[in-house]
Biotite code that builds the C-alpha atoms (Angstrom):
import biotite.structure as struc

atoms = struc.array([
    struc.Atom([-6.226, -0.643, -32.815], chain_id="A", res_id=1, res_name="MET", atom_name="CA", element="C"),
    struc.Atom([-5.230, -0.602, -29.185], chain_id="A", res_id=2, res_name="PHE", atom_name="CA", element="C"),
    struc.Atom([-7.872, -1.336, -27.392], chain_id="A", res_id=3, res_name="LEU", atom_name="CA", element="C"),
    struc.Atom([-9.321, -4.243, -29.962], chain_id="A", res_id=4, res_name="VAL", atom_name="CA", element="C"),
    struc.Atom([-7.082, -6.209, -30.509], chain_id="A", res_id=5, res_name="ASP", atom_name="CA", element="C"),
    struc.Atom([-5.773, -6.955, -26.780], chain_id="A", res_id=6, res_name="LYS", atom_name="CA", element="C"),
    struc.Atom([-6.645, -10.477, -25.799], chain_id="A", res_id=7, res_name="PRO", atom_name="CA", element="C"),
    struc.Atom([-9.132, -10.703, -22.137], chain_id="A", res_id=8, res_name="ASN", atom_name="CA", element="C"),
    struc.Atom([-7.382, -11.115, -19.240], chain_id="A", res_id=9, res_name="ARG", atom_name="CA", element="C"),
    struc.Atom([-9.683, -10.883, -17.085], chain_id="A", res_id=10, res_name="VAL", atom_name="CA", element="C"),
    struc.Atom([-10.620, -14.948, -16.486], chain_id="A", res_id=11, res_name="PRO", atom_name="CA", element="C"),
    struc.Atom([-7.267, -15.359, -15.107], chain_id="A", res_id=12, res_name="GLU", atom_name="CA", element="C"),
    struc.Atom([-6.965, -12.356, -12.931], chain_id="A", res_id=13, res_name="ARG", atom_name="CA", element="C"),
    struc.Atom([-10.406, -13.388, -11.444], chain_id="A", res_id=14, res_name="GLN", atom_name="CA", element="C"),
    struc.Atom([-9.010, -16.681, -10.873], chain_id="A", res_id=15, res_name="ARG", atom_name="CA", element="C"),
    struc.Atom([-5.481, -15.033, -9.095], chain_id="A", res_id=16, res_name="LEU", atom_name="CA", element="C"),
    struc.Atom([-7.886, -12.821, -6.674], chain_id="A", res_id=17, res_name="TYR", atom_name="CA", element="C"),
    struc.Atom([-10.637, -15.943, -6.187], chain_id="A", res_id=18, res_name="GLN", atom_name="CA", element="C"),
    struc.Atom([-8.167, -18.849, -5.884], chain_id="A", res_id=19, res_name="GLN", atom_name="CA", element="C"),
    struc.Atom([-5.836, -17.059, -3.085], chain_id="A", res_id=20, res_name="SER", atom_name="CA", element="C"),
    struc.Atom([-6.388, -17.168, 0.575], chain_id="A", res_id=21, res_name="THR", atom_name="CA", element="C"),
    struc.Atom([-4.326, -13.758, 2.356], chain_id="A", res_id=22, res_name="ILE", atom_name="CA", element="C"),
    struc.Atom([-5.739, -10.097, 2.298], chain_id="A", res_id=23, res_name="PRO", atom_name="CA", element="C"),
    struc.Atom([-6.968, -8.764, -0.929], chain_id="A", res_id=24, res_name="ILE", atom_name="CA", element="C"),
    struc.Atom([-4.605, -5.800, -0.359], chain_id="A", res_id=25, res_name="TYR", atom_name="CA", element="C"),
    struc.Atom([-1.689, -8.140, -0.477], chain_id="A", res_id=26, res_name="LEU", atom_name="CA", element="C"),
    struc.Atom([-2.898, -10.174, -3.411], chain_id="A", res_id=27, res_name="ARG", atom_name="CA", element="C"),
    struc.Atom([-1.566, -8.249, -6.591], chain_id="A", res_id=28, res_name="THR", atom_name="CA", element="C"),
    struc.Atom([2.272, -9.061, -7.610], chain_id="A", res_id=29, res_name="PRO", atom_name="CA", element="C"),
    struc.Atom([2.971, -5.405, -6.261], chain_id="A", res_id=30, res_name="ARG", atom_name="CA", element="C"),
    struc.Atom([1.014, -5.088, -3.755], chain_id="A", res_id=31, res_name="SER", atom_name="CA", element="C"),
    struc.Atom([3.575, -5.823, -0.629], chain_id="A", res_id=32, res_name="ARG", atom_name="CA", element="C"),
    struc.Atom([5.940, -3.104, -2.580], chain_id="A", res_id=33, res_name="LEU", atom_name="CA", element="C"),
    struc.Atom([2.937, -0.802, -1.846], chain_id="A", res_id=34, res_name="TYR", atom_name="CA", element="C"),
    struc.Atom([1.258, -1.399, 0.842], chain_id="A", res_id=35, res_name="VAL", atom_name="CA", element="C"),
    struc.Atom([5.210, -1.657, 2.612], chain_id="A", res_id=36, res_name="GLY", atom_name="CA", element="C"),
    struc.Atom([6.204, 1.886, 0.923], chain_id="A", res_id=37, res_name="THR", atom_name="CA", element="C"),
    struc.Atom([2.371, 3.344, 2.719], chain_id="A", res_id=38, res_name="PHE", atom_name="CA", element="C"),
    struc.Atom([3.434, 1.686, 6.236], chain_id="A", res_id=39, res_name="ALA", atom_name="CA", element="C"),
    struc.Atom([7.104, 3.169, 6.638], chain_id="A", res_id=40, res_name="ALA", atom_name="CA", element="C"),
    struc.Atom([5.714, 6.721, 4.956], chain_id="A", res_id=41, res_name="GLY", atom_name="CA", element="C"),
    struc.Atom([3.366, 6.356, 8.062], chain_id="A", res_id=42, res_name="PHE", atom_name="CA", element="C"),
    struc.Atom([5.611, 5.315, 10.544], chain_id="A", res_id=43, res_name="GLY", atom_name="CA", element="C"),
    struc.Atom([8.115, 8.339, 9.548], chain_id="A", res_id=44, res_name="VAL", atom_name="CA", element="C"),
    struc.Atom([4.945, 11.272, 9.912], chain_id="A", res_id=45, res_name="ALA", atom_name="CA", element="C"),
    struc.Atom([3.948, 9.564, 12.676], chain_id="A", res_id=46, res_name="MET", atom_name="CA", element="C"),
    struc.Atom([6.862, 9.836, 14.240], chain_id="A", res_id=47, res_name="LEU", atom_name="CA", element="C"),
    struc.Atom([7.950, 13.074, 13.145], chain_id="A", res_id=48, res_name="GLY", atom_name="CA", element="C"),
    struc.Atom([4.283, 14.310, 14.432], chain_id="A", res_id=49, res_name="SER", atom_name="CA", element="C"),
    struc.Atom([4.546, 12.747, 18.018], chain_id="A", res_id=50, res_name="VAL", atom_name="CA", element="C"),
    struc.Atom([8.301, 13.912, 18.318], chain_id="A", res_id=51, res_name="TYR", atom_name="CA", element="C"),
    struc.Atom([7.248, 17.472, 17.437], chain_id="A", res_id=52, res_name="THR", atom_name="CA", element="C"),
    struc.Atom([4.190, 17.341, 19.999], chain_id="A", res_id=53, res_name="MET", atom_name="CA", element="C"),
    struc.Atom([6.825, 16.322, 22.176], chain_id="A", res_id=54, res_name="TYR", atom_name="CA", element="C"),
    struc.Atom([8.960, 19.046, 21.638], chain_id="A", res_id=55, res_name="ALA", atom_name="CA", element="C"),
    struc.Atom([5.857, 21.841, 22.166], chain_id="A", res_id=56, res_name="LEU", atom_name="CA", element="C"),
    struc.Atom([5.131, 20.182, 25.080], chain_id="A", res_id=57, res_name="ILE", atom_name="CA", element="C"),
    struc.Atom([8.532, 20.616, 26.573], chain_id="A", res_id=58, res_name="ARG", atom_name="CA", element="C"),
    struc.Atom([8.785, 24.086, 25.406], chain_id="A", res_id=59, res_name="GLY", atom_name="CA", element="C"),
    struc.Atom([12.352, 26.236, 25.600], chain_id="A", res_id=60, res_name="LYS", atom_name="CA", element="C"),
    struc.Atom([14.986, 25.421, 27.989], chain_id="A", res_id=61, res_name="GLU", atom_name="CA", element="C"),
])
């Protein structure tokens, strides 16, 4: 059975989270990848929005 035979990894993961002093959103192994990807996407979206607002304010020439 899939769920019954799995070992209990809660204590070791709990130690991983509680021993670290870095922010909670950067503690897991892949979290830097996720946060970096989100930040890059957010940055591109913000630059696109600012450029579009600038183009709309500037108007046609």
